[in-house]
C-alpha positions in Angstrom: 0.4 0.1 0.4 1.5 3.2 -0.8 2.3 5.9 1.7 1.8 9.1 1.8 6.3 9.8 3.3 7.0 7.3 0.7 6.1 9.8 -2.1 8.8 12.6 -3.8 8.0 16.5 -3.8 7.8 18.1 -6.5 9.3 22.2 -6.3 6.9 24.5 -7.8 9.5 27.3 -6.9 8.3 30.2 -4.6 4.5 30.7 -4.8 3.4 34.3 -4.6 -0.1 36.8 -3.8 -0.5 38.9 -6.0 0.3 43.5 -4.4 -2.8 44.7 -3.6 -2.5 47.6 -6.6 -2.7 44.4 -8.9 -5.7 44.9 -11.4 -6.7 41.0 -10.4 -7.0 41.8 -6.6 -8.8 44.5 -7.6 -11.1 43.1 -9.6 -12.0 40.6 -6.8 -12.9 43.0 -3.8 -14.7 45.6 -5.4 -18.3 44.2 -5.7 -17.2 43.8 -1.3 -16.5 47.3 -1.4 -19.4 48.3 -3.1 -21.3 46.5 -0.6 -19.1 47.9 2.6 -20.0 51.7 0.8 -23.9 50.8 0.7 -23.6 49.7 4.0 -22.3 53.0 5.5 -24.5 55.2 3.6 -27.5 53.5 5.4 -25.9 53.3 8.7 -25.3 57.2 8.1 -28.8 58.0 7.0 -30.3 56.2 10.5 -27.8 57.5 12.9 -29.1 61.2 11.2 -32.9 60.4 10.8 -32.4 58.7 14.9 -30.6 61.8 15.6 -32.8 64.1 14.2 -35.9 63.6 15.1 -35.6 63.6 18.5 -34.0 67.2 18.0 -36.9 68.5 15.5 -39.3 67.9 17.8 -41.0 64.7 17.4 -42.1 62.9 19.9 -40.4 60.0 21.4 -40.3 58.3 24.3 -38.5 57.1 27.2 -39.7 53.8 27.5 -37.3 50.5 27.0 -38.8 48.9 24.3 -39.1 45.7 26.5 -41.5 47.6 28.3 -43.9 48.6 25.5 -44.2 45.2 24.6 -45.2 43.6 27.6 
């Protein structure tokens, strides 16, 4: 029965990953970057809305959400 220890290992040479400035890297991370930007914009809009409503005189409640549900 052949064993892994009996095999001869082949040297494939030095393997290097593409750098951050490589076009393949930019292409691979393009969709991820787009999702992060969209998430950031949605978070900023939500934060601005939550901060602006009480400042604009909207009715707010000091009750915790769990009290409202009871």
